[in-house]
DRENDO-1510 file (C-alpha; in Angstrom, 1 decimal, always signed):
<recs>
REC; n; res; u; v; w
REC; 1; MET; -8.3; +22.5; -32.6 .
REC; 2; THR; -7.3; +24.1; -35.7 .
REC; 3; LYS; -3.9; +25.0; -36.3 .
REC; 4; ALA; -4.4; +28.8; -35.4 .
REC; 5; ALA; -5.9; +27.9; -32.3 .
REC; 6; ASP; -3.0; +25.5; -31.6 .
REC; 7; LEU; -0.5; +28.1; -32.4 .
REC; 8; ALA; -2.0; +30.5; -30.0 .
REC; 9; ASN; -2.1; +28.3; -27.2 .
REC; 10; LEU; +1.5; +27.3; -27.9 .
REC; 11; ILE; +2.5; +30.9; -27.5 .
REC; 12; GLY; +0.4; +31.3; -24.4 .
REC; 13; ASN; +2.1; +28.5; -23.0 .
REC; 14; ILE; +5.4; +29.8; -24.1 .
REC; 15; ASN; +4.7; +33.2; -22.3 .
REC; 16; ALA; +4.1; +31.3; -19.0 .
REC; 17; GLY; +7.3; +29.3; -19.1 .
REC; 18; GLY; +6.2; +26.1; -21.2 .
REC; 19; GLY; +6.0; +25.4; -24.8 .
REC; 20; GLY; +8.5; +24.1; -27.3 .
REC; 21; VAL; +9.8; +20.3; -27.5 .
REC; 22; ASN; +9.9; +17.9; -25.0 .
REC; 23; ARG; +6.9; +19.6; -23.4 .
REC; 24; ASN; +5.0; +16.7; -22.4 .
REC; 25; VAL; +6.1; +15.1; -19.2 .
REC; 26; ILE; +3.9; +12.3; -19.4 .
REC; 27; ILE; +5.6; +8.9; -20.5 .
REC; 28; ASN; +4.0; +6.5; -23.0 .
REC; 29; GLY; +0.8; +8.7; -23.7 .
REC; 30; THR; +0.4; +7.0; -26.9 .
REC; 31; MET; +0.1; +3.8; -25.0 .
REC; 32; ASN; +2.5; +2.3; -27.5 .
REC; 33; VAL; +4.8; +0.4; -25.1 .
REC; 34; ALA; +3.4; -2.8; -23.3 .
REC; 35; GLN; +6.0; -4.8; -21.8 .
REC; 36; ARG; +3.8; -7.0; -19.2 .
REC; 37; GLY; +1.5; -8.0; -22.0 .
REC; 38; THR; -1.5; -6.8; -23.6 .
REC; 39; SER; -4.2; -8.1; -21.5 .
REC; 40; ALA; -5.0; -8.6; -18.0 .
REC; 41; THR; -8.3; -10.1; -16.6 .
REC; 42; GLY; -10.0; -10.0; -13.3 .
REC; 43; LEU; -8.9; -6.5; -12.2 .
REC; 44; GLY; -11.0; -4.8; -9.2 .
REC; 45; SER; -9.4; -5.7; -5.9 .
REC; 46; GLY; -6.1; -5.3; -4.2 .
REC; 47; SER; -3.4; -2.8; -4.3 .
REC; 48; GLN; -1.7; -0.7; -7.1 .
REC; 49; SER; -0.4; -2.6; -10.1 .
REC; 50; TYR; +1.1; -2.1; -13.5 .
REC; 51; ASP; -0.9; -5.0; -15.5 .
REC; 52; THR; -0.7; -3.9; -19.2 .
REC; 53; VAL; +0.5; -0.7; -20.8 .
REC; 54; ASP; +4.1; +0.5; -19.4 .
REC; 55; ARG; +3.8; +3.8; -16.8 .
REC; 56; PHE; +0.0; +3.3; -16.1 .
REC; 57; SER; -1.6; +1.4; -13.1 .
REC; 58; MET; -4.8; +0.4; -11.9 .
REC; 59; THR; -5.5; +0.8; -8.1 .
REC; 60; PRO; -9.0; -1.1; -7.5 .
REC; 61; ASN; -10.4; -1.4; -4.4 .
REC; 62; ALA; -14.1; -2.8; -5.1 .
REC; 63; THR; -16.4; -5.2; -3.1 .
REC; 64; ALA; -17.8; -6.7; -6.4 .
REC; 65; GLY; -16.9; -4.6; -9.1 .
REC; 66; ARG; -14.2; -6.5; -11.8 .
REC; 67; LEU; -12.8; -5.5; -15.0 .
REC; 68; THR; -10.2; -6.3; -17.7 .
REC; 69; MET; -7.7; -4.0; -19.1 .
REC; 70; GLU; -6.1; -4.1; -22.5 .
REC; 71; GLN; -3.7; -2.3; -24.8 .
REC; 72; ALA; -5.9; -2.3; -27.9 .
REC; 73; GLY; -6.4; -0.4; -31.2 .
REC; 74; THR; -7.9; +3.1; -31.4 .
REC; 75; GLY; -9.9; +1.9; -34.6 .
REC; 76; SER; -10.8; +3.7; -37.7 .
REC; 77; ASP; -12.3; +6.5; -35.6 .
REC; 78; GLY; -9.3; +7.2; -33.8 .
REC; 79; PRO; -7.2; +10.5; -33.2 .
REC; 80; ASP; -5.2; +11.1; -35.6 .
REC; 81; GLY; -1.6; +9.5; -35.4 .
REC; 82; LEU; -2.6; +7.6; -32.0 .
REC; 83; ALA; -2.9; +3.9; -33.1 .
REC; 84; ASN; -3.3; +2.5; -29.6 .
REC; 85; CYS; -4.9; +2.9; -26.2 .
REC; 86; ILE; -5.9; +1.6; -22.9 .
REC; 87; LYS; -9.3; +0.0; -23.1 .
REC; 88; LEU; -11.2; -1.2; -19.9 .
REC; 89; SER; -14.3; -3.4; -19.8 .
REC; 90; CYS; -16.6; -3.8; -17.0 .
REC; 91; THR; -17.2; -7.4; -16.6 .
REC; 92; THR; -18.9; -7.5; -13.3 .
REC; 93; ALA; -20.7; -5.0; -12.0 .
REC; 94; ASP; -21.0; -3.1; -8.6 .
REC; 95; THR; -24.0; -1.5; -7.8 .
REC; 96; SER; -23.7; -1.1; -4.1 .
REC; 97; ILE; -21.1; +0.8; -3.7 .
REC; 98; ALA; -19.1; +0.7; -0.1 .
REC; 99; ALA; -17.6; +3.9; +1.3 .
REC; 100; GLY; -14.0; +3.2; +0.6 .
REC; 101; GLU; -14.4; +1.9; -3.0 .
REC; 102; ILE; -12.0; +3.4; -5.8 .
REC; 103; LEU; -10.8; +2.8; -8.9 .
REC; 104; LEU; -7.8; +4.7; -10.2 .
REC; 105; LEU; -6.1; +4.6; -13.7 .
REC; 106; SER; -2.6; +6.9; -12.8 .
REC; 107; THR; +0.6; +7.5; -14.1 .
REC; 108; GLY; +3.5; +8.8; -11.8 .
REC; 109; LEU; +5.9; +11.3; -12.3 .
REC; 110; GLU; +9.4; +11.7; -10.5 .
REC; 111; GLY; +10.0; +15.4; -8.7 .
REC; 112; GLN; +13.0; +16.0; -11.0 .
REC; 113; ASN; +10.9; +15.7; -14.1 .
REC; 114; VAL; +8.3; +18.2; -12.9 .
REC; 115; GLN; +10.7; +20.9; -11.8 .
REC; 116; VAL; +9.5; +23.1; -14.9 .
REC; 117; PHE; +6.3; +23.5; -12.9 .
REC; 118; GLN; +8.3; +26.0; -10.3 .
REC; 119; LYS; +5.4; +24.7; -7.9 .
REC; 120; GLY; +5.7; +26.2; -4.5 .
REC; 121; LYS; +7.4; +29.3; -5.8 .
REC; 122; THR; +6.1; +33.0; -6.6 .
REC; 123; ASP; +6.4; +32.4; -10.2 .
REC; 124; ALA; +4.5; +29.0; -10.2 .
REC; 125; ARG; +3.3; +28.0; -13.5 .
REC; 126; PRO; -0.1; +26.4; -14.7 .
REC; 127; PHE; -0.7; +22.7; -15.8 .
REC; 128; ALA; -2.6; +21.9; -18.7 .
REC; 129; VAL; -3.8; +18.3; -19.3 .
REC; 130; SER; -5.2; +16.9; -22.1 .
REC; 131; PHE; -6.5; +13.4; -23.6 .
REC; 132; TYR; -8.8; +11.5; -25.5 .
REC; 133; VAL; -11.2; +9.2; -24.6 .
REC; 134; LYS; -14.7; +7.2; -25.6 .
REC; 135; GLY; -17.1; +4.9; -24.1 .
REC; 136; ASN; -20.0; +2.8; -24.6 .
REC; 137; ALA; -22.3; +5.5; -23.1 .
REC; 138; SER; -22.3; +9.4; -21.5 .
REC; 139; ALA; -20.4; +9.1; -18.5 .
REC; 140; THR; -18.4; +12.0; -16.0 .
REC; 141; TYR; -15.3; +11.1; -14.7 .
REC; 142; VAL; -12.4; +13.3; -12.8 .
REC; 143; ALA; -9.0; +14.1; -13.5 .
REC; 144; GLU; -6.6; +14.7; -10.7 .
REC; 145; LEU; -3.6; +15.9; -9.9 .
REC; 146; TYR; -1.9; +14.5; -6.7 .
REC; 147; ASP; +1.1; +16.5; -4.9 .
REC; 148; HIS; +2.8; +13.4; -3.0 .
REC; 149; ASP; +5.3; +15.5; -1.5 .
REC; 150; ASN; +3.2; +18.1; +0.1 .
REC; 151; THR; -0.3; +16.0; +0.2 .
REC; 152; ARG; -2.0; +18.7; -1.8 .
REC; 153; GLN; -4.3; +17.9; -4.6 .
REC; 154; VAL; -6.6; +19.5; -7.6 .
REC; 155; SER; -9.6; +17.8; -9.4 .
REC; 156; LYS; -11.6; +18.8; -12.6 .
REC; 157; THR; -14.5; +16.5; -14.3 .
REC; 158; PHE; -14.9; +15.5; -17.7 .
REC; 159; ASN; -17.3; +13.9; -19.7 .
REC; 160; VAL; -17.0; +10.9; -21.9 .
REC; 161; THR; -19.1; +9.8; -25.1 .
REC; 162; THR; -19.5; +7.1; -27.5 .
REC; 163; ASN; -17.1; +9.1; -30.0 .
REC; 164; TRP; -13.4; +9.9; -29.5 .
REC; 165; SER; -13.3; +13.4; -28.0 .
REC; 166; ARG; -10.0; +15.4; -26.7 .
REC; 167; VAL; -10.8; +16.6; -23.0 .
REC; 168; GLU; -8.5; +19.6; -22.2 .
REC; 169; LEU; -8.2; +20.5; -18.5 .
REC; 170; SER; -6.5; +23.5; -17.0 .
REC; 171; PHE; -5.1; +23.6; -13.5 .
REC; 172; PRO; -4.1; +26.6; -11.7 .
REC; 173; ALA; -0.5; +27.4; -10.6 .
REC; 174; ASP; +0.4; +26.5; -6.8 .
REC; 175; THR; +2.6; +28.6; -5.1 .
REC; 176; THR; +2.4; +26.8; -1.6 .
REC; 177; GLY; +4.6; +23.2; -1.6 .
REC; 178; THR; +7.6; +22.7; -3.9 .
REC; 179; PHE; +8.2; +19.3; -5.4 .
REC; 180; ASP; +11.2; +17.5; -4.2 .
REC; 181; ASP; +14.2; +17.5; -6.5 .
REC; 182; ASP; +14.8; +14.0; -6.7 .
REC; 183; SER; +14.0; +10.3; -8.3 .
REC; 184; ALA; +11.1; +9.6; -6.0 .
REC; 185; LEU; +7.3; +10.2; -6.5 .
REC; 186; SER; +6.1; +13.7; -6.6 .
REC; 187; LEU; +3.2; +14.1; -8.6 .
REC; 188; THR; +0.7; +11.7; -10.2 .
REC; 189; LEU; -2.2; +12.4; -12.8 .
REC; 190; GLN; -5.0; +10.0; -12.5 .
REC; 191; ILE; -8.2; +9.2; -13.7 .
REC; 192; TRP; -11.2; +8.7; -10.9 .
REC; 193; LEU; -13.5; +6.2; -12.6 .
REC; 194; HIS; -15.4; +4.8; -9.4 .
REC; 195; ALA; -15.5; +6.1; -6.0 .
REC; 196; GLY; -17.8; +5.7; -2.7 .
REC; 197; SER; -18.4; +8.4; -0.4 .
REC; 198; THR; -15.2; +8.5; +1.2 .
REC; 199; TYR; -13.9; +10.2; -1.5 .
REC; 200; GLY; -16.9; +11.6; -3.5 .
REC; 201; GLY; -19.3; +12.5; -0.8 .
REC; 202; GLY; -18.1; +16.1; -0.7 .
REC; 203; THR; -17.8; +18.9; -3.1 .
REC; 204; LEU; -15.0; +18.8; -5.6 .
REC; 205; ASN; -12.0; +20.6; -5.1 .
REC; 206; THR; -11.0; +22.4; -8.1 .
REC; 207; THR; -8.5; +24.8; -6.8 .
REC; 208; TRP; -5.1; +23.5; -5.2 .
REC; 209; GLY; -5.4; +22.7; -1.7 .
REC; 210; SER; -4.7; +20.4; +1.1 .
REC; 211; VAL; -6.2; +16.7; +0.6 .
REC; 212; THR; -10.0; +16.5; +1.7 .
REC; 213; GLN; -10.9; +13.0; +0.7 .
REC; 214; ALA; -14.4; +13.7; +0.2 .
REC; 215; ASN; -13.7; +16.3; -2.2 .
REC; 216; ARG; -11.3; +14.5; -4.5 .
REC; 217; ALA; -13.8; +12.6; -6.8 .
REC; 218; ALA; -17.4; +14.3; -6.1 .
REC; 219; GLY; -19.8; +14.0; -8.8 .
REC; 220; ILE; -18.5; +11.2; -10.9 .
REC; 221; SER; -20.3; +8.4; -12.7 .
REC; 222; SER; -19.2; +4.7; -11.8 .
REC; 223; PHE; -17.6; +2.4; -14.4 .
REC; 224; PHE; -18.7; -0.4; -12.3 .
REC; 225; SER; -22.7; +0.6; -12.9 .
REC; 226; SER; -22.9; -2.1; -15.7 .
REC; 227; THR; -21.2; -4.9; -17.2 .
REC; 228; SER; -21.8; -3.0; -20.7 .
REC; 229; ASN; -19.5; -0.3; -19.5 .
REC; 230; THR; -16.1; +0.5; -21.4 .
REC; 231; PHE; -13.3; +3.3; -21.1 .
REC; 232; PHE; -10.8; +4.1; -23.9 .
REC; 233; ILE; -8.1; +6.6; -23.5 .
REC; 234; THR; -5.2; +7.6; -25.2 .
REC; 235; GLY; -2.8; +11.1; -26.1 .
REC; 236; VAL; -2.1; +11.8; -22.5 .
REC; 237; GLN; -0.5; +14.9; -22.0 .
REC; 238; LEU; +0.7; +17.1; -19.3 .
REC; 239; GLU; +2.6; +20.6; -20.0 .
REC; 240; VAL; +3.0; +23.9; -18.6 .
REC; 241; GLY; +0.4; +26.4; -19.5 .
REC; 242; GLN; -3.0; +27.8; -19.6 .
REC; 243; ASN; -4.2; +25.8; -22.3 .
REC; 244; PRO; -3.3; +22.6; -23.7 .
REC; 245; THR; -1.6; +22.0; -27.1 .
REC; 246; GLU; -1.2; +19.2; -29.8 .
REC; 247; PHE; -0.2; +16.1; -28.5 .
REC; 248; GLU; +3.5; +15.9; -28.7 .
REC; 249; HIS; +4.6; +12.6; -30.8 .
REC; 250; GLU; +7.9; +11.1; -30.0 .
REC; 251; PRO; +10.1; +8.0; -31.7 .
REC; 252; PHE; +8.7; +4.8; -30.4 .
REC; 253; GLU; +12.4; +3.9; -29.4 .
REC; 254; ARG; +12.5; +7.0; -27.3 .
REC; 255; THR; +9.4; +6.0; -25.5 .
REC; 256; LEU; +10.7; +2.7; -25.1 .
REC; 257; LEU; +13.9; +3.6; -23.5 .
REC; 258; LYS; +11.9; +6.0; -21.1 .
REC; 259; CYS; +9.7; +2.9; -20.0 .
REC; 260; GLN; +12.6; +0.7; -19.3 .
REC; 261; ARG; +14.0; +3.2; -16.7 .
REC; 262; TYR; +11.3; +2.0; -14.6 .
REC; 263; TYR; +10.8; -1.4; -15.9 .
REC; 264; TYR; +12.8; -3.9; -18.3 .
REC; 265; ARG; +11.6; -7.0; -19.2 .
REC; 266; ILE; +13.6; -9.8; -21.5 .
REC; 267; ASN; +10.5; -11.7; -23.1 .
REC; 268; PRO; +11.2; -15.5; -24.1 .
REC; 269; GLU; +12.4; -16.2; -27.6 .
REC; 270; ALA; +12.6; -20.0; -27.2 .
REC; 271; ALA; +12.3; -22.7; -24.8 .
REC; 272; TYR; +15.9; -22.0; -23.5 .
REC; 273; THR; +16.0; -18.2; -23.5 .
REC; 274; ARG; +19.3; -16.7; -22.4 .
REC; 275; PHE; +19.1; -13.9; -19.4 .
REC; 276; GLY; +22.6; -13.3; -18.9 .
REC; 277; ILE; +26.1; -14.6; -18.4 .
REC; 278; GLY; +28.5; -14.8; -15.2 .
REC; 279; SER; +30.9; -16.7; -13.2 .
REC; 280; ASN; +30.7; -19.2; -10.2 .
REC; 281; LEU; +31.4; -17.9; -7.3 .
REC; 282; SER; +31.4; -21.9; -5.5 .
REC; 283; THR; +29.8; -25.1; -6.4 .
REC; 284; THR; +26.3; -23.6; -5.1 .
REC; 285; ALA; +26.2; -20.1; -6.5 .
REC; 286; ALA; +27.0; -17.6; -9.2 .
REC; 287; GLU; +27.0; -14.1; -10.4 .
REC; 288; ILE; +24.5; -13.0; -13.7 .
REC; 289; TYR; +25.6; -9.9; -15.2 .
REC; 290; ASN; +22.7; -8.1; -17.0 .
REC; 291; TYR; +23.8; -5.1; -19.1 .
REC; 292; LEU; +20.2; -2.6; -19.2 .
REC; 293; PRO; +19.5; -0.6; -22.2 .
REC; 294; VAL; +19.3; +2.5; -19.8 .
REC; 295; SER; +20.0; +3.4; -15.9 .
REC; 296; MET; +16.9; +2.5; -14.0 .
REC; 297; ARG; +15.2; +5.0; -11.6 .
REC; 298; SER; +16.8; +3.3; -8.5 .
REC; 299; ASN; +18.0; -0.2; -7.3 .
REC; 300; PRO; +15.4; -2.8; -9.2 .
REC; 301; SER; +13.5; -5.6; -7.9 .
REC; 302; VAL; +14.0; -8.7; -10.1 .
REC; 303; GLU; +10.4; -10.6; -11.4 .
REC; 304; THR; +10.3; -14.1; -12.4 .
REC; 305; THR; +8.1; -16.4; -14.0 .
REC; 306; GLY; +6.3; -19.2; -11.7 .
REC; 307; THR; +8.5; -21.2; -9.6 .
REC; 308; LEU; +12.3; -21.2; -9.5 .
REC; 309; SER; +12.1; -24.7; -11.5 .
REC; 310; ASN; +11.8; -22.7; -14.7 .
REC; 311; TYR; +15.0; -21.3; -14.6 .
REC; 312; VAL; +18.6; -23.2; -14.9 .
REC; 313; LEU; +22.5; -22.2; -14.8 .
REC; 314; TYR; +24.2; -24.0; -17.4 .
REC; 315; ASP; +28.1; -24.4; -17.1 .
REC; 316; SER; +30.4; -26.4; -19.3 .
REC; 317; ASP; +29.7; -29.3; -17.4 .
REC; 318; ASP; +26.1; -29.4; -16.2 .
REC; 319; THR; +22.7; -27.8; -16.3 .
REC; 320; LEU; +21.4; -27.3; -12.7 .
REC; 321; THR; +17.9; -26.3; -11.7 .
REC; 322; ALA; +18.2; -22.6; -9.9 .
REC; 323; THR; +17.0; -22.5; -6.1 .
REC; 324; SER; +17.2; -19.1; -5.9 .
REC; 325; ILE; +17.5; -15.6; -7.7 .
REC; 326; ALA; +17.9; -12.1; -6.2 .
REC; 327; ILE; +19.3; -8.7; -6.9 .
REC; 328; GLU; +23.0; -8.6; -5.7 .
REC; 329; GLY; +23.4; -6.0; -2.7 .
REC; 330; GLY; +25.5; -2.6; -3.5 .
REC; 331; ASN; +25.7; -0.7; -6.6 .
REC; 332; ASN; +22.7; -1.5; -9.0 .
REC; 333; ASP; +21.4; +1.8; -8.3 .
REC; 334; GLY; +21.8; +4.2; -11.3 .
REC; 335; ASN; +23.8; +1.7; -13.2 .
REC; 336; GLN; +23.4; -0.3; -16.5 .
REC; 337; LEU; +24.9; -3.1; -15.1 .
REC; 338; VAL; +22.4; -5.1; -12.7 .
REC; 339; ILE; +24.2; -8.5; -11.0 .
REC; 340; LEU; +22.1; -11.0; -9.5 .
REC; 341; ASP; +22.9; -13.8; -7.3 .
REC; 342; VAL; +21.5; -17.2; -8.2 .
REC; 343; GLY; +21.9; -20.5; -6.2 .
REC; 344; VAL; +21.3; -24.0; -7.1 .
REC; 345; SER; +21.7; -26.8; -4.9 .
REC; 346; SER; +25.3; -28.4; -5.9 .
REC; 347; GLY; +27.2; -29.0; -9.0 .
REC; 348; LEU; +28.8; -26.0; -10.5 .
REC; 349; THR; +32.4; -25.6; -11.4 .
REC; 350; ASP; +34.1; -23.4; -8.9 .
REC; 351; GLY; +35.5; -20.6; -10.6 .
REC; 352; GLY; +33.8; -21.2; -14.0 .
REC; 353; SER; +31.5; -19.5; -16.3 .
REC; 354; CYS; +28.0; -20.1; -16.7 .
REC; 355; GLN; +24.4; -18.7; -18.1 .
REC; 356; LEU; +21.1; -18.4; -16.7 .
REC; 357; MET; +19.0; -20.0; -19.1 .
REC; 358; ALA; +15.3; -20.6; -19.1 .
REC; 359; ASN; +14.2; -24.5; -18.5 .
REC; 360; ASN; +12.9; -25.7; -21.5 .
REC; 361; ASN; +9.9; -23.4; -21.2 .
REC; 362; SER; +9.0; -20.8; -24.2 .
REC; 363; SER; +6.8; -18.6; -21.6 .
REC; 364; VAL; +9.4; -17.8; -19.0 .
REC; 365; PHE; +10.6; -14.2; -18.7 .
REC; 366; LEU; +13.2; -12.2; -16.7 .
REC; 367; ALA; +12.6; -8.7; -15.6 .
REC; 368; PHE; +13.9; -5.5; -13.6 .
REC; 369; ASN; +11.3; -3.4; -11.6 .
REC; 370; SER; +12.0; +0.3; -10.0 .
REC; 371; GLU; +8.5; +1.5; -10.8 .
REC; 372; LEU; +7.4; +4.5; -8.6 .
</recs>
């Protein structure tokens, strides 16, 4: 896109009610943040999961098809200013596609963060979607906007080639169905990479309408058609307007904080990584306090590594193996302080202080999850 064309698109989007800074409502479209890790193998069945790059999930339901998901570099031919991407590699093919099979790469948005689109109102605004893609061969996939509050959707096809190319899609405004103004899931941008007849057996729905499952992904290629297949994506942007504009970059630390609203992981630094300090409530229970870098979207769940024997409570007298770790009920929602209830079989000094630590294991982590 030339500078003149980008300026014209930006002016057009401003006239449509968008433009300016903070116009991209997608979080981590640069694929820079990957708190969970950089690679996940054997994906292809089960429910929605966040496996590598923050804010982007996989929803697989394939009988045989399997894939590896990675945070990868874009390479010497990558888009300007975008060093990272999601890379998907087919590891097991699936050429006999059952009706209900799907493979979706998705990112979800809170209702309060998409009010700018004025959806459901007389002055509703259009949606402009853009991203960079590449594959091992030519393929056709589908980008879909899905309105969870009103069960409405719209889809557009796009093409992938062996070179990085920018996909630019314009989705119409929708004067039916407002987004809820809250912290729950309202809108999902998702990429359809594989679909059985249940989702692709109809005619693609390119204007907003009530969901007809067969019209969501009609006409797409199958990512699982060959173990040679790859799919790369980066620079994902969703903004108000008729035309996509140049990708909006932001500082890494700002992106990281946005991601940590949904998932915050304390990664191991040593064999006895400290995961918080607190006080003993009795000889068998303690409260551990974690001050988070940002308020989470909702009251989080806690994620641990493997078995509870990987964690110990240490007070001034003893090192005791944890028997339970749970979020304390009450006021964790919307606060930066999250309290953990940690249990042991016995031995704590009642009323004393303690630390929650890894038990001589340098791969142990602790995480808080409030994903959409």
